[in-house]
N, C-alpha and C positions, 0 to 999 in steps of 0.2 A: 528573514527570507521567507518567500512564499512558495509553497509546494502544492501542486494539484494532485489529489488522490482520487483514483477511479476504482470503485468497487463493483464486483460482478456477482451474479447469481445470488446465493444465500447470504453473502456478505452485505447485501443491500437491505436485508431485513432489519428494520429499526434504525437504519442509517441512511444518509443521503447517498445517492449513487456517485455523485461527483462533489468533492469538497476542496476548498482552498484553505490550507492551514498556514498560519504564520508561526514560524519556528525559529529557534536559536541556531546559530552556526554550529556545526559539528553534530547535528541531529542525524541519527542513523535510521535505516529502514526498520530495524527492530524497535526503535523508539516510537515510530509511527504505529506499528502494530500494537504496542502497549497503550497508546493514546486511544486507539479504536477498539480496544479490548478484543483483539484477534490473537489467538495462540499461534505461534509459528508452525506448529505441526498441522494446523488447519489449512495452511496455504499450499496450494498445488503449483501455481504459477505466479511468479513475481517479476514484473517488467518495470525497468527504470528507463524512461525515454525510449520505450519500444524494444529494449534489449534485456536479456536475462540479468536479474539483479541478485545480490546476496544480502543477507540480513545485516551484516556489519558495514555495509556500504554507507558512506557519509553522503548526505544530500546537498545539492547546491540550489541556489535561487532559481526558480522557474522550472525545476525538475517536474516530471510527470511520472507518478507511481501508479501502476495498475496491479490490482491484487485479485486473484482468482482462487476459489475453493476447488476441491476435486469435483469433477462433473461426471455423472453416470448417465446411462441411457442405452437405448438399444434400437 
């Protein structure tokens, strides 16, 4: 199955901002984080197809996963 992963802010450093990954069935969001070398505690917002996602959620073909780190500013 193919999944689109969109990375934002500091998660783009050293990585493509948008990636298409070919994955096995039953792959979870946590598996994607491991592939991208992103620790779960570094993730502030996780969206699966524009809706709040959880780390144990299994992905489906053509899902879009967006991953955001904490953002600060003023």
